[in-house]
Each structure stands twice: as structure tokens, then as C-alpha cells.
C-alpha positions, 0 to 999 in steps of 0.5 A, spaced: 472 506 500 467 500 497 469 496 504 467 502 508 461 503 504 459 496 505 461 498 513 466 495 514 472 497 519 478 499 514 484 501 516 490 503 510 497 503 512 502 508 509 507 502 509 512 506 504 517 508 509 521 511 505 517 516 500 510 516 504 505 519 501 498 518 505 500 524 509 499 530 502 491 526 502 489 525 509 493 530 514 495 529 520 493 532 527 497 538 529 502 536 534 502 528 531 506 528 525 512 524 527 506 519 530 506 513 525 507 506 523 515 507 524 515 509 531 509 504 533 515 499 530 520 502 534 517 503 540 516 510 540 508 510 540 502 505 540 498 504 536 492 508 539 497 514 539 498 513 531 491 512 529 488 518 526 480 517 524 475 522 524 476 529 520 478 528 512 478 520 514 471 517 511 467 514 518 469 507 518 476 508 516 483 509 520 489 510 518 496 509 520 500 514 516 507 513 516 510 519 520 517 520 522 522 517 516 526 512 519 533 510 517 532 503 518 525 501 514 527 494 512 530 491 519 523 495 522 518 491 517 523 485 518 521 485 526 517 481 530 513 488 532 511 488 525 508 481 526 505 483 531 502 489 529 499 486 523 495 481 527 492 486 533 490 490 527 487 484 523 483 482 530 479 490 530 479 491 523 476 487 518 481 489 512 488 491 513 491 495 506 499 496 506 500 501 501 508 500 500 513 501 496 514 499 489 516 491 488 522 492 483 527 498 487 527 496 495 525 489 499 520 493 503 514 490 500 516 483 499 518 483 507 510 485 507 507 480 502 509 474 506 506 477 511 499 479 508 493 474 507 494 476 499 497 481 495 495 486 489 499 490 484 497 497 481 500 498 474 498 506 472 496 505 465 501 509 460 507 509 465 508 502 468 511 497 462 509 491 460 516 488 462 516 492 468 509 489 471 512 482 468 518 483 473 514 485 479 509 480 478 515 473 478 519 477 483 512 477 489 510 469 486 519 467 487 517 470 494 511 465 496 506 471 496 499 471 496 499 475 489 490 476 488 491 481 481 493 486 478 489 493 478 490 497 472 489 505 473 489 512 470 485 508 464 482 514 460 476 512 458 475 516 453 480 514 448 479 507 449 475 503 444 468 502 445 467 494 447 470 489 449 474 487 443 481 486 442 482 493 443 478 494 449 484 490 452 490 493 448 496 495 452 501 501 451 506 503 456 511 508 456 518 503 456 522 507 461 517 508 467 517 507 473 515 499 476 508 499 479 507 499 487 504 494 490 498 492 496 498 488 501 
């Protein structure tokens, strides 16, 4: 949203083709629920048919939802159509944001990380373990991804100590929590 407010043209892509979520935040237009990234990569619809603007989508932003869930997400993402699509989006938008599945359980984020200009890992406070985050970062580094940084979300500022002392940077996590998500 900061880039949109700075008058940048932004496209947000739901590249989690196993458990997509963005359609729950931004409802697709009636009759176009199946159109999305998977259908564009499979050649079943055009990019312009799948892009969503207006409605609940902020001005200056476009969405490319997952659409129908494909049987072969990794194969679609590894196809030459993905590089071609990302190149076209790079020409049309100032910022292309790929929301991917978590880094550790599937190869999809690693496939996209190699195509992206940079990767930001999102970790959830009190849920992502330190070991899980370290494994995800190591995996991304080994895949030669351009790692830009880590965002820690869902931080409860009321629980944090005031100031910038050692307590401010303390990290507590549930060892049974899920792996961090990557966004390329």
C-alpha cells in the first residue's frame, strides 16, 4: 500500500497455487472466479482477462489472483510462460509482488525466487520458529535468491518493552509453528 500511495503502479499476484488466500481479501468479479495466474500460465485466458482492478482494489493496484487451482503448480511455474509473464508485468508495473506459499514445504517459492529481483521473507511473531526461519533463509540462499530481508508481522507492540534495549529485539516462538512465507 505504501508504493500505491507513492503513485507507483503495483500488481499483487497470488502465486500460492496450492492454498491461495488473496481471493478471500479481494473477491474476484462474478463469472471470473476461475481466471487467474494458473489459467494465464496454462494459456486458458489472457493476462488482461485475469487482472483485476477497481472495486475493492485500491486505485493504482492490480491483482492477479490464483484462480482455479491447477493439478501441476510446480510445472506451471517452471514453464517458460512464467518468465514471459513476469517480464510483461515488469514492463507494465513499477512493482510486481508475488505472494508465495511457505518456503520449506514445497518448491514453488524457490522456483519463483530465482526469477524475482528480490525476496522478502515474512515470519509471524510468536508462531514462526527461529529454526524454521533459519532453514528457510538457508534454503533461499542455496537457491541463489536475492534475499532482501525479513518482515516480522503480527507483533503485539503492547507486549514489547519500551525503548530499544535487548528486550525490544527478543524473539520468542512456538517450536511447533509453521514455516515462514516467502514473497518474491
